Every structure is written in C-alpha cells, then in structure tokens.
LUMBARO-667236 format. One line per 5 residues: number of its first residue (from 1); their letters; for each residue x, y, z of C-alpha. Coordinates in steps of 0.001 Angstrom, whole numbers, plus 500000, padded with zeros to 6 digits. Layout:
# residues N
NUM) a) X/Y/Z  ...
END
This chain:
# residues 459
1) mssna) 039957/359771/337739  038261/360450/334441  038497/363008/331660  038048/363072/327919  041788/363593/327486
6) lafar) 042601/360509/329570  040068/358502/327558  041698/359681/324315  045160/358709/325572  043976/355241/326564
11) enqsr) 042197/354695/323243  045358/355650/321360  047985/353792/323398  048951/351538/320508  049406/354453/318092
16) fleel) 051327/356497/320662  053766/353606/321087  054229/353146/317348  054944/356845/316919  057605/356641/319602
21) ktllr) 059159/353721/317732  059318/355850/314572  061338/358493/316404  063581/355871/318027  064561/354526/314608
26) ipsis) 066346/357804/313848  069966/357427/315098  070284/361007/316358  073711/360583/317982  074813/364126/318727
31) tlseh) 078460/363435/319493  079261/361793/316108  079560/364164/313156  078523/361441/310704  075080/361456/312344
36) akdva) 074472/365210/311996  071862/364563/309289  070099/362095/311587  069982/364663/314397  068464/367162/311939
41) aaanw) 065980/364512/310772  064814/363969/314351  064345/367720/314790  062297/367900/311585  060167/364929/312625
46) laael) 059390/366502/315999  058574/369874/314457  056106/368203/312099  054574/366267/314983  054129/369379/317123
51) krigm) 052482/371164/314214  050206/368182/313534  048831/368002/317084  047938/371705/317174  050944/373594/318515
56) envei) 051626/376990/316962  054687/379013/315932  056639/375819/315373  060216/376653/314488  063525/374877/314023
61) iptsg) 066134/377209/315497  069756/376850/314341  072508/376941/316955  076279/376655/316799  075671/372888/316910
66) hplvy) 072459/370916/316533  069120/372740/316219  066463/373544/318778  062770/372902/318161  060352/375508/319512
71) adwlh) 056540/375622/319612  053875/377335/321688  050150/377639/322371  049316/380720/324428  045548/381234/324378
76) aenkp) 044581/380173/327932  043840/383565/329426  044744/384018/333097  046182/380509/333250  049802/379590/334064
81) tvlcy) 052390/378937/331376  054509/375780/331351  057792/375405/329490  058096/371763/328389  061711/370686/327851
86) ghydv) 063177/367530/326364  066114/366360/324269  066008/364275/321113  069700/363429/320850  071043/360120/322133
91) qppdp) 074281/358517/323256  076282/356255/320909  075100/352632/321198  078548/351040/321662  079389/348291/322387
96) ldewt) 077022/346953/319741  077736/343285/320452  076173/343633/323921  072733/344563/322545  070222/341716/322421
101) tppfe) 068409/343458/319553  069644/346316/317293  069743/349654/319162  067827/351575/316507  065211/348919/315819
106) ptern) 062799/349341/318744  061786/345968/320126  059112/345024/322659  060215/342413/325170  058858/341533/328631
111) gnlya) 056705/344643/328805  059605/346922/327903  060592/348830/324770  064283/348369/323975  066155/350981/321901
116) rgavd) 068784/353668/322282  066943/356762/323520  063898/354808/324707  063994/356413/328157  066765/359014/327701
121) dkgqm) 065039/361061/326537  062897/360344/323474  060319/358249/325305  059937/360703/328169  059953/363700/325814
126) mmhvk) 057197/362069/323744  055050/361754/326882  054763/365555/326824  053833/365581/323136  051225/362829/323533
131) alesl) 049726/364450/326636  049342/367695/324695  047813/365845/321749  045283/364192/324056  044359/367518/325657
136) faand) 043967/369207/322267  041825/366357/320919  039544/366280/323963  039021/370037/324232  038261/371221/320673
141) gklpl) 041829/372263/319943  042391/374060/323243  044646/373461/326237  043867/374046/329940  047008/376178/330346
146) nvrvi) 049556/377971/328191  052390/375898/326801  055804/376565/325341  057937/373668/324128  061716/373743/323685
151) legee) 063550/370603/322535  067303/370321/322063  069679/368047/320178  072834/368534/322249  072022/367453/325801
156) evgge) 074362/364477/325555  077262/366715/324464  076902/369558/326941  073859/371538/325760  075794/374650/324742
161) giaaf) 073268/375700/322085  070253/375765/324378  072256/377362/327193  073134/380254/324886  069526/380534/323685
166) vrehg) 068141/380655/327236  070752/383236/328175  070224/385458/325118  066533/384953/324248  064866/384365/327588
171) erlka) 061827/386429/326588  060878/383739/324063  060724/381165/326848  058825/383218/329408  056845/380862/331652
176) dfalv) 055747/380279/335231  057496/376921/335574  059292/374295/333505  058478/370607/333146  061377/368206/332602
181) sdtem) 060890/364447/332212  064458/363158/332087  064665/361498/335506  063527/358216/337018  061226/356764/339627
186) fapel) 062927/355584/342781  061382/352121/342413  058767/350444/340212  055209/351605/340927  056483/354406/343187
191) ptlcv) 055612/357889/341827  058643/360116/342240  059508/363775/341879  063183/364677/341668  063919/367885/343572
196) glrgm) 067703/368025/343348  070494/367342/340880  074238/367288/341143  076157/369686/338961  079260/368718/337048
201) iytei) 082479/369795/335434  083946/367684/332618  087635/368190/331967  090607/366979/329997  094180/366842/331228
206) earga) 096677/366755/328364  100221/365770/329255  103035/366383/326753  106587/365065/326963  108912/364702/323973
211) rtdlh) 108339/366414/320605  107420/363115/318986  106716/359462/319847  109895/357657/320854  111194/354068/320930
216) sgmyg) 111166/352856/324546  114301/350776/324041  116378/353676/322775  114928/356407/324976  113234/354693/327919
221) gaapn) 114842/355896/331135  115603/359333/329730  112375/360488/328033  109354/361580/330087  106287/359388/329616
226) pfval) 102974/361318/329532  100949/358227/330445  103016/357604/333548  102679/361293/334392  098892/361120/334110
231) aqiia) 098799/357963/336210  100826/359693/338918  098571/362765/338854  095328/360781/338868  096524/358639/341767
236) qlkds) 096765/361807/343850  093255/363099/343097  091476/360715/345512  092521/358663/348502  091774/354981/349059
241) agrvl) 088623/355863/351031  087132/357749/348083  087729/361257/349424  088773/363859/346855  092141/365376/347764
246) ipgfy) 091819/368721/345950  092440/371451/348549  089237/373328/349377  087034/370946/347370  084613/370289/350231
251) ddvka) 084617/373800/351729  081249/374847/350250  079421/371516/350412  075982/372001/351939  074608/368985/353790
256) psade) 071004/367868/353178  068515/368788/355874  067606/366424/358696  064088/366099/357254  065484/365152/353853
261) lkawa) 067808/362541/355343  064913/361103/357338  062789/360862/354182  065603/359120/352289  066044/356614/355122
266) slpfd) 062367/355632/354751  062669/354843/351026  062498/351173/349960  066225/350764/349279  067970/347378/349342
271) eeayr) 071703/348058/349315  072652/344466/348485  070201/344310/345565  071537/347662/344360  075109/346338/344493
276) eheig) 074283/343133/342670  071746/344231/340063  072541/347883/339352  076275/348148/340049  077284/344544/339416
281) ssqlt) 080465/344746/341499  081748/342658/344379  081657/345626/346752  080375/349210/346944  082919/351978/347416
286) gesgf) 082870/355646/348389  083232/357940/351355  082807/356305/354725  080215/357716/357080  077601/358344/354392
291) svler) 074792/356133/353121  074678/355056/349468  071899/357565/348770  073890/360365/350404  076993/359401/348403
296) twarp) 075126/359372/345090  072766/362315/345670  074391/364754/348081  078158/364228/348017  080575/365437/345332
301) tldvh) 082623/362922/343363  085547/362657/340967  085820/360040/338235  088151/359193/335355  086455/358208/332090
306) gmpgg) 089229/357451/329632  092864/357950/328714  093137/358082/324926  096565/358152/323330  099587/355988/322665
311) ftgag) 099317/352523/321134  096190/350450/321804  096085/348095/318806  096670/344347/318728  100181/343138/319316
316) aktvi) 103073/345190/320652  104532/348565/319827  107141/349859/322247  106343/353524/321957  106687/356301/324496
321) pakav) 103889/358630/323347  104592/362307/322905  101299/363139/324572  098400/361544/326409  095014/362755/327597
326) akvsm) 092856/361871/330589  089153/362699/330725  088107/363545/334278  084789/364768/335649  083449/365889/338994
331) rlvpd) 079859/365838/340229  079098/368849/342387  076516/369525/345098  075097/372716/346638  076791/375139/347329
336) qtpqq) 079749/374253/345119  080101/376139/341833  081665/374853/338603  083894/377941/338361  085376/377631/341846
341) sfaqy) 085682/373840/341715  087468/373913/338345  089867/376603/339569  090735/374495/342639  091150/371371/340506
346) kayve) 093290/373069/337842  095602/374606/340406  096019/371281/342207  096654/369263/339027  099258/371786/337872
351) slkpk) 100980/371553/341250  101425/367797/340665  103193/368179/337305  106105/365700/337032  109492/366746/335686
356) gield) 109745/367020/331911  105967/367217/331412  103843/370109/330190  100180/370116/331194  097045/371640/329687
361) vrlih) 093993/371391/331968  090823/372146/329983  087191/372627/330985  084946/370932/328392  081519/371714/329855
366) sgdpi) 079855/372331/333185  076527/372628/334983  075391/373953/338343  074019/371755/341144  070474/372596/342115
371) vigtd) 067852/371852/344746  064246/372790/343952  062012/374057/346746  058938/371885/347235  056741/374681/348580
376) npyid) 055255/375878/345285  051892/375175/343609  053448/373389/340631  055182/370779/342780  051965/370391/344777
381) aarea) 049883/369834/341624  052438/367373/340243  052482/365398/343484  048682/365233/343549  048441/364262/339874
386) mhevw) 050901/361404/340266  049063/360185/343359  045842/360196/341354  047313/358118/338515  049425/355722/340572
391) nkdtv) 047266/355581/343711  050340/355933/345922  051978/358818/347760  054606/360605/345706  058152/360572/347119
396) fvrgg) 060760/363326/346784  064311/362317/345831  067454/363863/344437  069241/362650/341333  072917/361847/341128
401) gsipi) 073183/363004/337534  073165/366458/336018  070643/368291/333844  072377/371654/333313  069302/373240/331715
406) vgdfe) 067453/373108/335056  070021/375490/336518  069788/377683/333418  066012/377920/333810  066370/379031/337420
411) rhlki) 069258/381407/336810  068090/383112/333599  064309/382589/333482  063796/382755/337266  061375/379806/337218
416) ptvmm) 061215/376534/339181  061363/373190/337400  059133/370198/338034  061218/367075/337349  058576/364423/336738
421) gfglp) 060340/361346/335391  059147/357812/334727  062316/355836/334032  063387/352951/336249  066749/352338/337933
426) ddnlh) 067465/349361/335645  066662/351104/332339  070337/351029/331254  070774/354706/330441  073899/355221/328291
431) apnek) 074427/351443/328223  073524/348523/325943  069895/347343/326043  068442/350684/327116  064726/350303/327718
436) fhian) 061534/352055/328806  058819/350182/330668  055837/350505/328321  053298/350841/331150  055325/353767/332519
441) yhrgi) 055219/355467/329111  051441/355370/329118  051002/356269/332781  053496/359078/332335  051287/360527/329609
446) esiiv) 048283/360224/331923  050151/361867/334831  051033/364880/332671  047434/365160/331439  046107/365204/335012
451) fferl) 048882/367612/336083  047985/370121/333364  044240/369739/333953  044696/370385/337688  046720/373539/337048
456) gaan) 044170/374772/334506  041283/374188/336885  043006/375822/339852  043530/379201/338201
END
C-alpha cells in the first residue's frame, strides 16, 4: 500500500492533528443561542480551510438556523462524484465538573485526543478534509474523482436547515454516492462499515392543570398535578419487560435477515464487558428474546429524557405546578415511519389523559430508519480500502443511533451512503471526556485516500 497521497498524509500527521485541535477550540454548541457566533466562526474556519487546500466554489450558505458550508471540485471527467458530509456543531459539555481536562482545550492523553467534538463529528469530518488535501498535494492540484462537500452546523439540534436545502436544492448536491464519517468501529482495530441506522422521533408532552402554580397545602387534593399526570402517562408507555405499549407500534417492524443475524453473532461481542464498561449498570434491560445487538440495532425503543418544570432548587417549595413537560423519544427501525409512529403515539398518549389535565403532544424533529444495500461498487471499494489500511476483513454492522441526513440523501438525491466511521465504542459521545483515538484519526485519513484512489482508478 503506497501512494504519494498516503506519503503526504504520513509526513503531515503532526500538522493535521494540530489543525484539528484549532477547530476543537471553537465551542460551536448549536443548541445554545449564546454560542451562535462560535458556530458561525467554525463555519468560517472550515470554509477558509477548504479554500486553502484547493476546493472550489466555497460558499457559506445561510439557513433558518446555523449556516451550511459548501465546496466542490468537479474536473475528473468520466469519474464518479462523491458528496462528503459532516457536521461542525457539538453537544453542550455539561456536566463540566466530570471532565478531566477542559472540554474546549484539546488534550492528548494515553494515545487519545480529548475534547468536545473530537469524534462527533469534528475529528471525523476533518479526516475528509485532510484526505482531500493529501490527494490535491500529491496530484498537482487534482483529485482522482469529483467531490462535493456539504457541512452543517445543526446536526445536534435536528438538522432542519440541511434537510430543507437537500429537499429544495438537490441539483447542487448531485452525486453518485455520499460519504459520511459519523459512526464507529465495532471494536478497536476492526474496520467497520455501518449499513443501517435507526430512525427517530423526538417529542414533548406538555401537561397543564390549574391556571397558575398553587400551594399544595391549600389546594392539594383538589387541584390536578401535571407532574403526577405525566408520571401516570409515562408509566403506561412501556411494560416492565421493556416492550412499548403503543397500539400498532410494532406492526411494521421488519426483522433483520438470517444472514445479517448470523454475521452479528460472529462479531467479537462480550456482553458482560459491555454492561460494565459501556453501560455501567448492574444489569442490562430490554425486550426478552432478542440479543443486545438486536435490541440496540434492529428493535424500536422509547425513552424519557427529562421532565422540566415545577420547583427544582435547593430547599423546599410546596408548589403544584400549573404545567409540566416530558421529553420523550422513540428510535425506529425499518419499515416504521416517523409520521405513522408519531400518530400512533399521540393518539395513545391523548387516550391516557387524566381528569383535569390538558395535553399538548408535540413533534420536535424526526428522521427515517434506513438500511443500505451492500451490493454496490462504492461499498465494495470502501470495504477493500479499509482492508488495505487495517489488514483485516471489514465487518458490516448497523448503528443504534440516527443520522437523518442519510435518509434525506436516499429519498431526495436517490444516492446510497457509505458510512465509514472510525470512532470507538468508549469514545464518550455526548458525554464528559469525549475522545478520538489519535491513531484512528490518521488511519481514517489513509482509508479515505485509498477509497478515493480506488474509485478513481476503477472508472
């Protein structure tokens, strides 16, 4: 395995890492309005970087929220076109006191780079940029295939801006396939392609009782309590065995194939190690009759994320709140749809409404579940490239999370997506001490270089 682009990437590993650190220092937290300028700063930094390495038509595209960054290079005649996607926004770093080092001061420790966004998704997004830079530098400013790049700043808050852009301006993103690096390897040193993702619906249930907050001593026993109402409703959404009780919820669930189940059973999975080191609980839960991988990859779920409202400060305040909210999401699998699943859920929740309570069941955002066919030349080239870099057979897995843009690419652009990710299961996505294994950053860059070179040579 040798090419001028690979040699360039290896010679510049130190610089590539430092440039990633520069981006990680920008606290581009998309969900907090006070960081809007930081999100814009990250977009500007990436646009300048894309222009510097040789990409053309670089543009920062406004949306209803945070901006998109677009660039292209389209001079490889009769070669395929790849659409490289990534997101530069990050989750809030809370709780700060659980970080060993500051979340926006990238720190190397034990072969890892610790920072918010290190693996989700700034580090993996930068692998694309650095692979393109290496290919440009090694080939006199040319690439082996045509490239479009689209980067968003709202993935962590639903991705509405890019969804609208893909829907309304699909001609600007015309490509043969998309490349997304926002997933993980199944295990260290095991090259992995993700070929399925769960969809999701994220909802809020608002319960309203009295016109205003009331004193529980004066009115308790007569006034409806929205928190109690929500607790009663939530308790009826799932049974003790983890099965969702919404009527019709499982009607359209498509089981994985026998071949897929057989492949999953052969993966190096230690359930006890998973429980102890990844979950950290005394026991695993979920539907009986399904393996852990089936439950997290191919079965739908329902979870409650928070119940803001009422009094939560220090000390005591005997208030019956006028309203309370519960944030509830569902992960969906083929062939469920967000529209049908939300309709079933809304109707069921409203049927559980306690006396004296008014309910508002709201859909916040959604994404379709998806399974990518593995019988296409882009998946084949990716599998071969990863084998070449890692010297091991590439495994196919599904992911339990959701990347709504993958469904948008298939639905509106009619293209498959190669999900080539290099995170690890213990990288602490969305949690304190998020990290990216530095060796994976560099080998990810090399894998993308080989992938693009193979596709350019084959056509």
